[in-house]
Every structure is written in C-alpha cells, then in structure tokens.
BABA-29215 format. One record per residue: residue number from 1; residue in one letter; x, y, z of N, C-alpha, C in turn. Coordinates in pm, whole numbers. Example, Ala and Ser with C-alpha at 12.3 -4.5 7.8 and 13.67 -1.06 7.14 Angstrom:
REC    n  res     npx     npy     npz    capx    capy    capz     cpx     cpy     cpz
REC    1    a    1319    -569     780    1230    -450     780    1320    -330     780
REC    2    s    1285    -225     708    1367    -106     714    1290       3     787
This chain:
REC    n  res     npx     npy     npz    capx    capy    capz     cpx     cpy     cpz
REC    1    m     419    4039   -5223     307    3991   -5298     343    3865   -5374
REC    2    k     470    3856   -5410     512    3739   -5484     495    3611   -5401
REC    3    p     530    3608   -5276     514    3485   -5201     367    3441   -5194
REC    4    v     275    3529   -5190     133    3493   -5183      91    3433   -5317
REC    5    r     137    3494   -5425     105    3444   -5557     161    3303   -5577
REC    6    r     281    3282   -5529     341    3149   -5540     259    3046   -5463
REC    7    r     218    3082   -5346     136    2991   -5268       4    2959   -5337
REC    8    i     -56    3056   -5397    -183    3034   -5466    -160    2943   -5586
REC    9    r     -54    2971   -5665     -24    2885   -5779      10    2742   -5735
REC   10    k      81    2735   -5626     121    2604   -5576      -2    2518   -5540
REC   11    h    -105    2581   -5490    -223    2508   -5449    -329    2499   -5559
REC   12    f    -340    2598   -5645    -449    2601   -5741    -404    2602   -5886
REC   13    g    -282    2610   -5916    -236    2623   -6053    -218    2488   -6120
REC   14    l    -151    2492   -6240    -127    2370   -6316     -25    2280   -6246
REC   15    t      61    2339   -6170     162    2260   -6102     116    2209   -5964
REC   16    a      -8    2229   -5932     -59    2185   -5802     -68    2032   -5798
REC   17    k     -53    1976   -5682     -61    1831   -5664    -205    1785   -5688
REC   18    q    -216    1667   -5753    -349    1612   -5778    -393    1535   -5653
REC   19    v    -514    1556   -5616    -566    1497   -5493    -693    1420   -5525
REC   20    a    -706    1302   -5469    -829    1224   -5483    -914    1248   -5359
REC   21    v   -1041    1275   -5383   -1131    1301   -5273   -1215    1175   -5249
REC   22    r   -1207    1122   -5128   -1286    1004   -5091   -1364    1036   -4966
REC   23    s   -1485     986   -4966   -1562    1006   -4844   -1524     896   -4744
REC   24    h   -1508     929   -4625   -1467     834   -4523   -1590     787   -4448
REC   25    r   -1605     653   -4442   -1716     596   -4367   -1659     543   -4237
REC   26    p   -1730     560   -4130   -1680     509   -4001   -1680     356   -4000
REC   27    w   -1598     298   -3916   -1582     152   -3910   -1712      83   -3871
REC   28    y   -1789     142   -3783   -1913      77   -3741   -2015      74   -3853
REC   29    f   -2011     173   -3943   -2102     174   -4057   -2068      58   -4151
REC   30    r   -1941      31   -4173   -1899     -80   -4257   -1940    -213   -4195
REC   31    w   -1924    -226   -4063   -1962    -350   -3997   -2113    -372   -4002
REC   32    v   -2189    -265   -3990   -2336    -277   -3997   -2378    -324   -4135
REC   33    i   -2318    -267   -4240   -2352    -308   -4377   -2312    -454   -4400
REC   34    a   -2194    -495   -4353   -2149    -633   -4369   -2244    -728   -4296
REC   35    a   -2284    -692   -4174   -2376    -776   -4098   -2512    -785   -4167
REC   36    l   -2557    -673   -4224   -2685    -671   -4297   -2680    -765   -4417
REC   37    f   -2572    -759   -4495   -2559    -848   -4610   -2549    -994   -4566
REC   38    l   -2481   -1017   -4456   -2469   -1153   -4404   -2605   -1207   -4362
REC   39    v   -2683   -1127   -4293   -2816   -1169   -4250   -2907   -1190   -4371
REC   40    l   -2902   -1101   -4468   -2985   -1117   -4588   -2946   -1245   -4665
REC   41    g   -2817   -1269   -4677   -2773   -1390   -4747   -2816   -1515   -4674
REC   42    y   -2802   -1517   -4543   -2842   -1632   -4465   -2993   -1654   -4476
REC   43    s   -3071   -1547   -4466   -3217   -1562   -4474   -3259   -1611   -4612
REC   44    f   -3194   -1562   -4718   -3226   -1610   -4853   -3191   -1757   -4867
REC   45    a   -3076   -1797   -4816   -3035   -1937   -4824   -3131   -2025   -4745
REC   46    y   -3172   -1982   -4628   -3265   -2059   -4546   -3401   -2069   -4615
REC   47    w   -3444   -1961   -4676   -3572   -1961   -4748   -3567   -2061   -4863
REC   48    q   -3457   -2062   -4938   -3443   -2157   -5048   -3439   -2300   -4995
REC   49    y   -3369   -2323   -4886   -3360   -2456   -4828   -3496   -2503   -4779
REC   50    a   -3569   -2415   -4712   -3700   -2452   -4659   -3798   -2480   -4772
REC   51    a   -3794   -2399   -4875   -3884   -2421   -4989   -3844   -2547   -5063
REC   52    g   -3716   -2572   -5076   -3669   -2693   -5143   -3696   -2817   -5061
REC   53    g   -3694   -2806   -4930   -3719   -2919   -4843   -3860   -2972   -4859
REC   54    k   -3955   -2882   -4875   -4094   -2924   -4894   -4108   -2999   -5026
REC   55    s   -4045   -2948   -5130   -4056   -3016   -5258   -3981   -3148   -5255
REC   56    l   -3872   -3156   -5178   -3798   -3281   -5166   -3881   -3386   -5095
REC   57    v   -3955   -3343   -4993   -4041   -3438   -4921   -4150   -3489   -5014
REC   58    g   -4207   -3400   -5093   -4309   -3443   -5190   -4251   -3538   -5294
REC   59    k   -4132   -3506   -5342   -4068   -3595   -5440   -4037   -3730   -5377
REC   60    l   -3996   -3729   -5251   -3967   -3855   -5183   -4093   -3940   -5169
REC   61    k   -4205   -3876   -5136   -4330   -3951   -5124   -4371   -4010   -5259
REC   62    l   -4358   -3929   -5365   -4392   -3979   -5499   -4300   -4094   -5539
REC   63    a   -4173   -4082   -5508   -4078   -4188   -5543   -4108   -4315   -5464
REC   64    t   -4151   -4300   -5338   -4185   -4416   -5256   -4308   -4487   -5312
REC   65    i   -4408   -4410   -5350   -4530   -4469   -5409   -4497   -4540   -5540
REC   66    e   -4417   -4474   -5623   -4378   -4535   -5750   -4297   -4663   -5726
REC   67    n   -4210   -4661   -5626   -4131   -4779   -5593   -4220   -4894   -5550
REC   68    q   -4322   -4864   -5469   -4414   -4969   -5425   -4492   -5026   -5544
REC   69    n   -4535   -4939   -5635   -4606   -4985   -5753   -4518   -5075   -5839
REC   70    l   -4393   -5034   -5857   -4302   -5115   -5937   -4271   -5248   -5869
REC   71    q   -4261   -5248   -5736   -4238   -5374   -5665   -4356   -5469   -5680
REC   72    s   -4478   -5415   -5674   -4595   -5501   -5693   -4598   -5556   -5835
REC   73    k   -4559   -5476   -5934   -4553   -5526   -6072   -4447   -5634   -6087
REC   74    v   -4334   -5617   -6019   -4229   -5718   -6025   -4279   -5849   -5964
REC   75    i   -4348   -5841   -5852   -4401   -5961   -5787   -4502   -6031   -5878
REC   76    q   -4590   -5951   -5941   -4688   -6010   -6033   -4618   -6078   -6151
REC   77    t   -4517   -6014   -6204   -4445   -6071   -6318   -4373   -6199   -6278
REC   78    e   -4313   -6201   -6158   -4247   -6322   -6110   -4346   -6436   -6093
REC   79    l   -4465   -6404   -6041   -4568   -6507   -6026   -4611   -6561   -6162
REC   80    k   -4626   -6472   -6259   -4663   -6517   -6394   -4554   -6608   -6451
REC   81    l   -4428   -6570   -6430   -4319   -6654   -6479   -4317   -6790   -6412
REC   82    q   -4345   -6795   -6282   -4351   -6923   -6211   -4464   -7009   -6266
REC   83    i   -4580   -6946   -6291   -4695   -7020   -6345   -4660   -7073   -6484
REC   84    e   -4598   -6988   -6566   -4561   -7033   -6701   -4458   -7145   -6696
REC   85    a   -4364   -7137   -6603   -4264   -7244   -6590   -4330   -7374   -6548
REC   86    a   -4426   -7368   -6454   -4496   -7488   -6410   -4578   -7546   -6524
REC   87    t   -4643   -7460   -6600   -4722   -7504   -6714   -4633   -7569   -6819
REC   88    q   -4517   -7509   -6843   -4422   -7564   -6940   -4373   -7702   -6895
REC   89    a   -4347   -7716   -6765   -4304   -7847   -6714   -4414   -7950   -6732
REC   90    d   -4539   -7915   -6704   -4652   -8007   -6724   -4665   -8045   -6871
REC   91    l   -4653   -7947   -6958   -4663   -7976   -7101   -4551   -8069   -7147
REC   92    n   -4430   -8050   -7095   -4320   -8138   -7130   -4347   -8282   -7084
REC   93    k   -4402   -8295   -6961   -4435   -8429   -6912   -4541   -8494   -7001
REC   94    q   -4645   -8419   -7034   -4752   -8473   -7118   -4697   -8509   -7257
REC   95    l   -4608   -8426   -7310   -4549   -8454   -7441   -4466   -8581   -7436
REC   96    n   -4389   -8599   -7330   -4311   -8722   -7317   -4401   -8845   -7306
REC   97    v   -4509   -8834   -7229   -4604   -8946   -7215   -4667   -8977   -7350
REC   98    l   -4710   -8873   -7421   -4773   -8894   -7553   -4672   -8950   -7652
REC   99    h   -4548   -8905   -7644   -4445   -8956   -7734   -4420   -9105   -7707
REC  100    d   -4412   -9142   -7580   -4395   -9283   -7544   -4516   -9366   -7591
REC  101    e   -4635   -9310   -7572   -4757   -9378   -7614   -4760   -9394   -7765
REC  102    n   -4715   -9291   -7837   -4711   -9297   -7984   -4613   -9405   -8030
REC  103    i   -4498   -9416   -7966   -4401   -9519   -8002   -4460   -9658   -7976
REC  104    k   -4530   -9674   -7863   -4593   -9803   -7830   -4699   -9839   -7932
REC  105    i   -4777   -9740   -7973   -4882   -9766   -8073   -4818   -9804   -8206
REC  106    k   -4709   -9740   -8245   -4640   -9774   -8371   -4583   -9915   -8364
REC  107    e   -4530   -9955   -8248   -4480  -10091   -8233   -4593  -10194   -8246
REC  108    d   -4708  -10161   -8183   -4824  -10250   -8193   -4872  -10260   -8337
REC  109    l   -4872  -10145   -8407   -4915  -10144   -8547   -4820  -10228   -8632
REC  110    l   -4693  -10217   -8610   -4594  -10295   -8683   -4612  -10446   -8654
REC  111    f   -4639  -10477   -8527   -4663  -10617   -8489   -4786  -10672   -8562
REC  112    y   -4895  -10593   -8561   -5018  -10639   -8625   -4999  -10649   -8776
REC  113    k   -4921  -10561   -8836   -4894  -10572   -8980   -4816  -10700   -9009
REC  114    n   -4722  -10733   -8922   -4647  -10859   -8942   -4738  -10979   -8926
REC  115    v   -4830  -10973   -8829   -4921  -11085   -8807   -5015  -11100   -8925
REC  116    v   -5069  -10992   -8976   -5161  -10996   -9089   -5085  -11035   -9215
REC  117    g   -4962  -10990   -9230   -4882  -11022   -9348   -4848  -11170   -9354
REC  118    k   -4831  -11237   -9240   -4799  -11380   -9236   -4922  -11461   -9268
REC  119    m   -5039  -11410   -9242   -5163  -11483   -9268   -5192  -11489   -9415
REC  120    k   -5152  -11398   -9491   -5188  -11397   -9631   -5111  -11496   -9703
C-alpha cells in the first residue's frame, strides 16, 4: 500500500512537479490567422490609400487653380509696373524739358532786366 501512496503523493502532493497547461493549436490554424491578419491589414491600407488618393486629386486641382490665379495676378502686377515705369520715364523727360525751358526763360528775363536797366 505504501508504494501506491507514494505514487499518489508524487503526482498530487506538495512535492509534485508543477506543470503548465497550454492549449495546442495546429500549424494550419496559425497560418490561417496570420493570413487573415495580413489580408485585413492590406485591405485597410488599400482603403486608406484609395480614400487619400481622391482627396489628393482634389487638393491637386485646387492647388492648380490657385496657381493659375496667382500667375494671372503676377502678370497683371508686372504689367502695372511696366506702365508705371513708362509713365515715370515720360514724366522725367517732361521735367527735363520744363527745367531747360525754365532756365531759358530765366536767362531771357535776366537779359531783359539788363536791357531795361541800361535804358534808365
């Protein structure tokens, strides 16, 4: 009876070996789960890419329109600057002509003052 008791204590007593119980999954079950996660991840990434692609195309169109508007404003501003430069050049020419005319008139006035001054 002692040998039976020893065997029972050996397996069920305080001195029994501690055992971890794990459920075993077959290899094909692990591969199926891995493939499922891979397909889900790929589909999520593709969905994000496809949704983002549409918004990128819209953003590109808006940026193109804005670029065209800014280019037209730049052209208008350049034309205004050219007109202002031409106007400034004309004004400078007129100012030089008027300045020369003013000097000529002052010389004539000085001449006439000398002529009138000699008569007195």
